Structure formats: structure tokens, C-alpha cells
N, C-alpha and C positions, 0 to 999 in steps of 0.2 A: 687229640680229638677236638681241638678248639674250632669253633665255627662262628660265623657272624649271627649270633642269636639276636632276637629282638631286644633292644636295650632299654626300653622304657615302658611303663605301664600304658601310657597313651598309645604307643605304637602297637602294643599287643592288643589293646582294646579294639583298634580298627581292624585287626587281623582275625580275631576270633569272634565267632557268633554261634549261638546254639539255641534251640527250642527244645526243652526237655532233653530227650536222648538224641536229638538230631540237630542239624544246622539249618541255616536259611539260605544255603546255596541253591540257586534257582534250578539247576538241572545239570545233566552231563556235559562236560566240556568236550569230551571225545567219546563217541559211541561206536562200538565195534559190532558188526553184524553177528547175530547169535541164532535165534530160532527163525526159520523161514516158513513154518506151517501157517496156514491161513487163519488159524485161531490164536496165533501169537499176537496179543495186543501190542500196539505201538507204545514205546516209551514216550511219556509226556514230560513236561517241565515240572510236574509235581515232585516234591522231595521223596526219595525212595520210591519212585513210580514202579507199579507192578507190571509195566510193559515188559514183554518177554522177547521182543524182536532184536534188541541190541543189549550190549553190556557196556556199562560206564567204565572206561579204562582208568578212571581216577580211583577205582576200588580194586584191591587185590581179589582175583577170582579164585575161590577155594576148590580148585580141581587138582591140586597137588599138595605136597607137604609145604606148610608155611611155618615160620618161626616166630615166636612171640616172647618178648622180654618182659619180665615182671620186675619193676623197680619199687623198692619199699622205702617210704618216706616217713621219717620221724620229725618231731618238732621240739623246740627248746622248752616248751611248757609241759612236757609229759615224758615219762620213762616208759617205753613200750613193755607191756605185760605178756606179749606174744613174741615169737621169733619169726623171721621171714620164712623159715621152713614150715612152721605151723600154718601160716597164712597161705603159702603156696599149696599146701595139702588140702586146704579148704576148697580149692577150685580145681586142682589137677591130681589125679588123672581124670576126674569125673567129666570135666568139660571136653577133654580130648575124646573120651569114650562116647559122649553124646554125639559129637560130630562124625566120629568113625562109623557109628551105627546109622546115623541119619543119611550119610553120603554113600552107604553101601561100600565103605572102604576107599572111596575115591578122594577123600580129603583127610589129611592128618594135620592136626594142630600140635606143634612141638613147643612146649613151654620151657623157657630158660630163665628161672628165677635167680635173682642175685642172692647171695648168701648173707648179706649184711644190710643194716639200715643205713640210709643216707640222710644226713641231717639238713632239714630246711632252714633257711636263715631267720625266719620269723615264727612267732608262736602260731599254733593252729587257729587260735581265735582271731588272728589278724586277717584271715582270708574270708571270714563270714560264709563258710561253706553251708549250702542248703540246696534244696531241690531246684527252686527257681533262683539260680545264682545270678547275682549282679555281674554284668559283663566286666566291670573294672576288677572286681575281686577274683573272678575266675581267670582273667588274663594275668593278674599278678601271681596267682598260684602256679599257673603253667610256665610262666616266665621263670620263676624261681626253681621249679621242679626240673626244667630242662637244663638250666645252668648247673644245678647240682649234679644231675644224672650224666651230663656230658663228660664229666671227669672219670666216670666209671663204666660207661656203656658205649660200645661202637654201634650206633643206630643203623649203620648200613647193613648189618647182618640180619635185621628183623623186619618183618612185614606188619606185625601187630605190636602195639605198645600198651602195656598196662602200668599205670601209676597207682600204686597201692599205698594208701595212707594208714598210719597207725590207728587202728579202730578205737583205741581207748583214749586218744588225745581229746581234750575237752571241746575243741572247736570242730570236731568231725561229725557229720551228720550222714548216717547210712542211707538216707533217702536221696542223697545227692549223686549216687553212682550213676554214671551215664557216659555216653560217647560224646566227645567234643569234636566236631568237624571244623577244620581250619580253612577259612575262606582263602587265605594265602598260606601255603604250607611252610613249616619251619624247616629250613635247610640246615641239616646237621650231619656231620661225618659223610659229606658227599651225597646225601640222599634227602629226599623230601618226605617229611612226616606230615601227612594230611589229616590224620584223625588219631585221637588218643582216647583210651578208656580210663577214665578217672574212677578209681575204686575206693569207696569209703565204707564198705560193708563191715558190719559187726562180725565178731568171731564167736561161734560159727556163723556163716553167711546165709542168706536166703537161698533156697533151692534153685539151682540152675541159673542163678542171676548172671554169672559171667558168660554163660553160653548165650543168653538173651542179648547182652550188650555186644558180644562178639558178632552176633547176627547183624547188628547195625554196621559193623566194620565191613561186612560183605553186602551192604546196600539193601538190607531187609528193613521194612518199615515197622513201626509200632502198630499193633492191631487192636490195642485196647482203646476204650473210649473214656477220656478224662472228663468227668462232669465239670461244668463251668465253676461250680462252687467247691469242687473237690470232694463232695459228698455223693453218696449213692453208688450204684454198681459201675465198675470200670470194665467189666467183661461181657458187655451186652452184644458186642460184635461177633466174637468167635468163641467165647466161653473157654473151655478146656483145650481147644483143638489145635493150638499151635503155640510154640514157645514164644513167638513174638507177641502173643496176646497176654499170656501169663506164664511165668516160670514155675508157678505152683500148679499148673494144670494137670489133670489126670492123664491127658493124652498130648504130651508136649512135642511129639515129633513134628517137623516142619510139614506144611502142606505140600502136596505133590507139585503144585504150581511153583512154590518156592524152590523145590528141588530141581524142577525144570529150568528155572531161571539161573540157578547156581551152576548148572552143568552136570548134575548128578543123575539125570535121566537122559537116555539116548532118544533120538527122534522117534525111533520105532516104539518107544514105551509111552508115547503120547498120541492119542487119536482125536482128530477133529471130527465131530459128529455133525453131518450136514444132510439136508434133505428131509422129506416128511417121515421117513422111517417106515416101520420101526427098525431099529438097529440093535442087534444082540451082540454083546461083547463079553469078554472074560477079563475081569480086573483082578490082578494080583493084589493082596494086602500091601498097603504102603510100606510097612515095616519089613516085608519079606526081602531077604537078601542072603548072601552066603552064610550058612551056619546059623541063621535065625529061624527057629521053629514057629509055625503057625498052626492053627487048628485045622486038622484034616477032617475027612469024613468020620462021623461018629465021635468027634471031639478029640481024636488021637493026634499027637503032635506030628506034623509033616514037614519035611525039608525039601529042598530042590527048587524052590521058587527064587526069583530074583531078577530075571531078565525079561519078563513079560510086560504086558500093558499095565501101567500104573495110573494113568491120568486120561480121562475123557473130557473133552471141552466142547461146549456148545456156544458159539458166538451169538451174542444177544444185541450187540450195538457196536459203534465205532471204537469205544473204549471200554466195553463191558463183555463179560462172558460168564457162563455157568461152568463150574468145574465139578467133576465127580471122581471120587477115589474110595477105595475100600479100607476101612480102619478096623484093625483087630487088636486084641490084647497081646502084643508081642513087641519085642525090641524096646524102643523108647516109649511105646504106648502100652507097655505091659500092665499099667494100672488103670487102663481105660474103663469107663463106666458102661458103655454100650457099644457093641460092634455093629457094623453095617456099612452101607453106602453113604458117605458123607457128601453133601452137596453144598456149594458155597458160591457166592457171587464175587467176581473180581472186577475192580474198577481201576484202570490204569491212570485215570485222571485225578484220583483222590490221593491226597498227600498223607504221609505218615501221621497216624493219629486221627485221620479223618475218615476212617472206614474204608480202606482200600480193599478189604476182604470182609464179607459178611456171611456167616453160616446160615443156611436155610434150615429151619426147624421142621423136620418131618412129623413131629408130634408136638404141635404148638400148644396143646391144652394140658400137657403133662410135664413133669420134671423128674429128675432122677439123681441118685447119690447126693442127697442133701447135706450129709455130714462131711463130704470130701470134695465135692465139686466147687470150683471157683464161681460157677454160675449154673445152678441146677436146671433152669429152664432149657438150656442147650445141651445138657449132659446126655440127653436121649435123642439128639438131633438126627442121627443116621437112620436111613431106611433099613429096617431089619429084614432078615431072611423071610421070604414069603409075603412081604408087604409091597404095596405100590403107593406112589405119592406123586402128585402133580404140583410142580413149582408154581406158586401163586404169581399171576401176572405174566408168566412166561409161556404157558401152554406146553411145558415139557414134562412128560410123565416118565417116572423111573420105577422100574419093577425089579426087585431083588429076587430073582427066580430060583436060584439054586447055588450049591457050592460043589466044586469038583473034589475028587479024592485028595488032591494035593492042597486044598484049602482056598483055591481061587474062587471068586464070585462071578456067577453068570447074571448079567444085568441086561435088561431090555429097556431101550430108550426110544420114546416116540415123541416127535415134535408135531405140534399143530401149526401148520403153516397158514398164516393169515395174509390176505391180499390187501 
């Protein structure tokens, strides 16, 4: 398995670049046609652009089974207190189950954890691991990790790479878990490794943290807002409503817009709402899929949904749109605080971490679930059954009129056309 790995820290430093959980790669090198609907925003040069008209072929598209290797790294300055099997169980099968439900069975993530530790050549403290990692230190860590792992792993077999550090080593910082995108891929075992998930989580880890980081591997952006001083609320953009905002959210299922981008929704499950309206549609709950019950008439569990309309889109500008979807307490959202029609703005020109998605609060003067929500002001954001709401500044009125016997939502959308 010998390969021409990067041989010096200086060389690695020029190759690797990252900002938080992302890289500074300017945009897609090759874009493949994807959605052709008129409301599919164009992909821009913004990192992890929310454009839905093309797919960046530098990223593996999660529409089939993909294989992930978990490499466990120990250090000379610590004796591991956990086993690789225990650390693998921290994340799997939970992570695979999350994606299985989110994708309606269209994507399977198969984990292949090594059964033993691989020893890094230097102490854990030598790499100065931290959230805002110096490029030189991060490059040295990755260089050593690949050189060690290449002796035990055939990287050509895997589309996702997790480098899992001994969580109890003195130099390991759990806040440093992130995806590192490689400006120039590492060529190993005849394949190009373009991005790596560096895992420094404590044992047991944060909830769904690996699923969040894996989302970046599939070109999904960070949806949280990082305050300039690191203090204050991080969840003001989307609150609980998407895993890429917070892995602790009460409603961590991916937005329907993301499912559309990833290829988990068929074209017939997305509707572009145009004209003065009104337009009446029937939206299936986002979580509804084969074998997943939702609330039917009278609150009784109902099955049989899964192939109907999941996303309604109102184009609002060259790189912006309003998206509507129905969120219920089911599937990955079973802990949700409030059910209803969730409305959010999408900006394809905004970069990861810069507010590419912003949830619109239908109840701006109230909040909910203060003991559990990551951001209570948005916990009651959906338009509830029987309510109507006009999106500020857009002239789009949403009315949640009724629910069908199967649990789908009847929604009326009216646009005010201005000249």
C-alpha cells in the first residue's frame, strides 16, 4: 500500500486548508447537472453553496451505499482507556440509522472500523490540537496519520475516512472535531482522498456529532452562526431545525432543500410555486417514508406516506428562495417541539457559516421548550394547524388549512405580485 505521501510539513501546509469544519476551496471544479426545476437556485462559488442545479463531482453523492473506514490513533504519551470497538459503538449504528431515515432508505453508510489502535509517532501534545488549529500543526497531524494508516488500510475501498484519536490523550481537544478538505488530494492506494473527518470526541461523544461532520463530506454547509467573540447564541439562523445547525437539536432531520440537493427527493416531490395564486398543495411530513408512522386524523398513527410532495419553493431572487415543508414528531424529528409548516430562506450565494439558510419565525414574539431547545425563540417557528402567516418582506402568505386522514398537510400559498 505504499504511496507517494506528502513528505514534509511544509509541503502538507501548502496542501491543506480549513476554516472550522470547512475548507477555503473556492468552488466546484466540475459540476454535474442535477435539478432543472425553475426554482433550483444556481450553485455559486460560495463554499458549500446551497445551489441545487448542479452537483460538485468532487464530493461523493450519497444516493447509494458508501463505505467508511474508521482509523483509531493512539499516542506515545497516553495508554488508551477505551477500545476501538467502544469508540466505534459511540457512533455506529446510530449515524447509519440517521442517514437511513433521512434518505428514506436511499443511502446507506457502511462503517468499517479497525479493530486495533495505530500508534502515532509523536506525543498528542506535539500537534497542538484545538478548534482553530494552526495549519502547520494540522498538516503534521494528517501527514503522520496517513503514513501510519497506510500500512493497515487500503484506502481505495472507502469513500469516507474517519481518523479517530484516543479521547483521553492529554493533547486531544474534543472541540477540534471537524472535516478537513484537502486543496490538493492525498493520492493513496491508487485513489484520491479529498477530505478527512478528524474525530477528537470524548467518550461518550456529543449527540449526532459524527452525522453532522459526515454531512460536510456530502457538501452540506454549517448552518449555525458563530459569534465573533465566541460568546452568545450560535443557533440564531435555524435553531433546532437541521442537523447542520446543531447536532443537539430537537428536530435534527435535514431540511427538504438538503434532501433535494442530495438526491433523496424525486423531481415530482418538489413543487415550484409561481404566479399570484392562491395555490393549494398537500405536503407530506418531511419524515414520512416507508414504515415511519406520522400523526393521522384524530392523532392516530398513520402509515403509507413517503412518495408525495415534500418541498414547496417560491423563488424570491437570482440566488434566493423561500422553502416550505411539513415537520412532524416522527423519524429523526420524533423529539420535535412544535409541528407545522416550516418556512425558511435559502441563499445560494452565502457560504457555510454565513447564513445560507435562515428559518422564518411564524411566532416571533413567543418561544417554546426552553429546557430542551437549543434556541427557544425558533422552537415554535412552524405555522401550526389552522394558522396563517405572511412572510415579512416577501408578501407570501401561508395558511395551514387542514390535515388529511393519512397525516399530510393541506397548505394554501398566496403571493402578492408587485410591479
